[in-house]
Structures are given as structure tokens and as C-alpha cells.
N, C-alpha and C positions, 0 to 999 in steps of 0.2 A: 504493500499499500504506500503510495506516494505521501510524503509528510502533509501536502496540501489537502489530500483527500481525508486524512485523519483530522486535520484542523476543521474541515467542514463537519465531520461527524460530531466532534466535540463542542460545536457551536450551538447545539440544541439538544434537548432531552435531558434525562436523568442519568447520572453516573453512579456507580457504586464499586466498593472495594470488598470483595468477598473475603470472609474469614479463611485462614489457613487451618485445615483440620489436623489435629493431633489425636493419637490414640491414648489409652489409659496410661501408658508409659511415657507420654510426652513426645512421641515420634511422629513424623509426618505420615498421615494416612491417606494415601493416594486414591483409594477406593471411595471413601466418603467425600473427599474433596471433589472428585469427578461427579459424584451424585449431587453435590451441592450446587455446582455449576449448571448441571442439567436442570435442576429444579428452578434456578433463578433466571436462566436465559430467556425463557418465553415471556417473562413479565414485561419486557420492553425497554430495559436499560439501553442507552445508546452505546456504552462501552463498559467494560469491566476491567478494573485494575488489580491484577494478580500480585501477591506478595507486596501490597501496599502497607500503609500504616495500620489499618484495621486487620490486615493479613500478617501482622507481626514480622515484617521484613527484618526488623532490627534483632530478632532473636534467631533467624535462620542461618544455617551453615551454607557455605557455597554449594555444596552437593544438594542439600535440600532445596535451596533456591532453584537450581536447575530443574529438579523434579517437579516443583510447584508450577514453574512457567511451562514446562513441557506438558504437564497434564491439563493446564488451563488452555493452552493453544490447541491441543488435540481435541479436547472436549467441546470446545466452542467454535471450532472451525466452520465457517459458513453460517454461523448464527449470530455472533456478537463479536466486535473486535476486542482483543486483549492487549492492554498496556501493562507493562512490568514495572514494579518499584525498582529503583536503583539509587544507591546513596553511599555515604561514607566518604573516606578520603579520595582524592580525585582519581588516583590510579585504581583504587578499588571500585569506585563508581564506573569507571570505564569498563573494567572487567565484567561487572555485572551487566552493563548496557550491551557490550558485545555478545555476551552470552544470551541475552534476551533476543537480541537480533538474529543470532544463529538459530535459536529455537523457534523462530517464527512469529514472535510478538510483533505487534504493529507499531509500537512505540514504547517510551518509557515515561514515567513520572520521576523526575530527578528530585529525590529527597535531600534534606540538608546534609552538609558534610559533617564530619565527626568532631565534636568537642571544642576545638579552638575557635575563638572569634577571628574574624577576617575583615579586612578593609574591602571597600567596594572594588578597588582594582583586583584584589585577591579573588573575590567572588566572581567577577567577570571572567578571570582566567580560568577558574574552576569550571564554570559552565561552558566556556568556549572549548576547553579540552574535551569535556565529555561530548559535546555536540559534534565536534570534528572527528571523534572516533567511531561514529556510526553514520549510517545513511538514513534511517527511519526517523520518525518524528519525536521531538523531545518536548515535554512540559516541565517547566521548573516550578517548584513549590516554595513559595515565600512563607517560611515558618521558622520559628526558633531562631537559630544563629545565622540563617540565610535570610537576609532582609534587604533584597535589591531595591534600588531606587528607580525612579522614572529615568533619570539620566543614564544609569547602568543599563537598564532594559533597552534604551534607545541604541546604546552601543552594541548590545547583544543582537538586537533585531537586524542591525546592519551587517553584522559579521557571522551570523549563524542562521543560514536560510532554513535549516530544519528545526530551529527552535520555534515551535508553532503554538505553544500555549503557556498561559500564566495562571497558576492556581494560588489563591490567597488564603492562607491560614493564620493571618495576623489579626485582621479586623480593624486595621487603621483606615478609617474612611477617608481622611485627608490624602494618605498615600494612594489608596485605590483610585480616588477621583484623579489625581494627577497622573497616574499610570494610564488610565483609560483615556483621558483627554489628550495625553501625549502620543500614545501609540495607537489609538483607534482600533481598527480591524486588522492590525498587523498580527494580533494574536487572538486565539480563542481564550476566553476568560472563564475560570471555574471558581465558585465559591467552595472554600475548603475548610471552614471552621467546624470544630467538632459539633455534631448534631446541627448540620447546616440548615435544616428546615426553619429554625427559630430565626435565621438571618435572611431567609430566602426572598421575602418580599422587599426588604430594604436593598439587598444586592441587585435584585431585578431593576429597581428604580435607578441604580447607579450604572446600568448597562451590563450587568453580569447575571443573565437569566438562568445560567447552567450551574448546577452545584452537584456534589457527591453526597449520597445518602447512605449512612451506616445502618439505619433502621431497615433499609431495603434487605438487609441480610436475614431478617426474621419476620418482618411484616411487609413483604414486597408489594402487596396490593395496597395497603394504607400509604406507603411511600409514594406510590405512583399516583394515587388519588390526590395526595397532598401536592405533588408536583403539577398535576394538571390543574388543580385549583389555583395555584399561584400563577401559572401561565395565562389563565383565564380571568385573573383578577377577581376570583370568587372569594371574597373576603369572609363571607359567612362560613364557608367550609374551612378555610384556613384558620380562622379564629377559633372555631369549635375544636378542631384537632390540636391546636396549640394548647388550649385550655384543658381539654380532656385527656390528651396523651402526652404531648411533648413537655410541657412544663412539669408535670409529675415525674416523667421520665428523668428530666435534668436533676430533680431533687435526689433521685437514687444515684445517678451518674456522678454527681458532685460530692458524694460522701468520701471518696478517696481518690487520690491521685492515680491515674492509670485506668480508671474505670471506664473511660471512653471506649476501650476495647473489651474489657471484661464484661460490661453490661450487654454488649452485642453478643458475645459468646453465650452468656446466660440466656438471653432471648431465643437464640437459635435452639438451645437445648430444650427450653420450655415449649417450643412450638413443634418439637419432634425431629429437629434437624441439628442434632449435636455436632459441634465441631471440636469437642473435647475441652480440656482445660487450657487456660493461658499458660505461658511459660514465664518463669522468674526473668525479670524483676517485677512483672505484673502479678496481681493476686486476683483470685476469683471472688465473686460476690459471696457474702455470707448467706446462710439459710434464711435468715430473716429478710435480707434484701431480695433473695430469689423469690420469696413468697410475695413481697411488695410488687415486684415486676410482673410475677404471674397473674396477679389480680388485675394490674393495669392492662395487660394483654387481653385477658378475658373480657374486660369491660368494653373493649372495642368491637366485640362481636366476631363472628366467623370471618376468617381471613382466606 
């Protein structure tokens, strides 16, 4: 797939990041992971991001990463495009990006580099080196220690033709407006704050109508209903779902650091599509929190 084709796909619709399945021993479970993708693919997400943040990229070994991307590409071939997570130090990110390209992924989401702070010049060099190492499309994720400015993105837009997307995980409205006004349709823009539904209407108003949904992992119909309501400016539906589901969901998620992934794995298990436990340093929800989430899911009716 040409990078510009991928950009077009990412410019509309709902995106999601499938969980990575682990068995009881904490090892990658290829069988249930393939079944998960087969379950989710027909619901209509524009693209799926394998081994992303919700997919615990940060806890996978290189061999496991290859297995995850291979299974995702093979399972979703002809159904939905697959982008792979890639990150860490520059040469590590390059190795992951090249492996994803070799395995047939359609592009990568470039996750933040590891640990150390960096200047804008350093961030530009990092993204340039990764983009130049592959031919397929690259989406850069502004989050954590990777905080690119509009000036930096303008340089990257001019020097990296296959950099086709920008995902915001920071929530700095002034920065997002400056990027959108400066770069216009040079990129596809993705909302990427945790539980992005809460911010979806505001980001749509900024010119960012596309976002990624973690809830899609266990309530795909509700996630799609919410997306379509946002797209149609159906405020009655979005307000109802925010009040009845998303705000109570956030109350559980915010109880402990790292629960943005843990609560999704709990939700998948509660609806009968278990992805196993999270890996350290994340921790699973407590039994009481599981019960709270289960009641919240049941209150939404059949999915």
C-alpha cells in the first residue's frame, strides 16, 4: 500500500488498537489473538494497530513482536489494514519498523523513544531516520517525551514523504491548533488521548475527526455507535453515552496508573473474549473493580 493510500484510509473512520493475548503463563497466545482479530474486523474500524500501546508493545520481546505482527497481517489480510507499533531508541525503532514492513504491515505508529529527553533537533533526526529506513507510511505519536512542535513537523513534512500521519496524545489545544493551521491536509490527524471518546467532539471541532478507541476492544458496537454519533453531531447520543458509560468508566480507569490498558483487558475478559493478564509493570484490576466494570457493561444492554 502506498503511503498516500494509507493516509486516505486514516483520514476517516474509527481506529483501534487490539489487545495482545497472553496465556495464563504470560506468553503470547497466537490462537486467541487471531480469534480476537477475526471478531473485531467486521465491526468496521478503518484500521487496526497491532502491538500498539493497548497491545503492550512496551512489554514484548523482539521475537514476540514478530509473531504478533505476522498473525495480525495474516488474519486481517483483505479485511482491514494493519499498522504496527514501533518505538524505543532510534536504531531499535528502525529494526521494528523494518520487521513490520517485511511482514506485510501497511505502516507503523512511531511510539516515543526511550527514557531520555531530547531537543527538537534530536526528535526531528529520530523521526527522519525511522522514516528513511522504510518505504511504507509512518504516523508519529506526540506523547510523553516526544512533543514535536509545528516548526519541527513542518521540517519533517518537507523531508519525509512517507510521514503521513500525526497522532496527538498530549491534549495541548494550543499546540494542536498551531499544527493543524500550519500543516493543513499534509497529514492525517488522529486523536490519541486515553479514552479518546471523551475528547472526540472537541477534537472534531479542531479539525481532527478521527480517533482511536480502546473500548472497541470489548464493546465494539458501542464504540462504533459513539463514533457515528460524533460524526453526525448527534449530541443527545454522545451525551447519553458519556454520562452513562464513559464517565463511570473513567472513574475506574483513574484509580491506578496503568489502568488504561488493564481496564480494557478486564473488559475483554468480562464479555467473553479474554486476552489474559497484563504483564508487569502493569497490574490487573482488583476483584472489586472487575465487579464495578462488569455492572457498567451490563447496564449498556446487549452488545
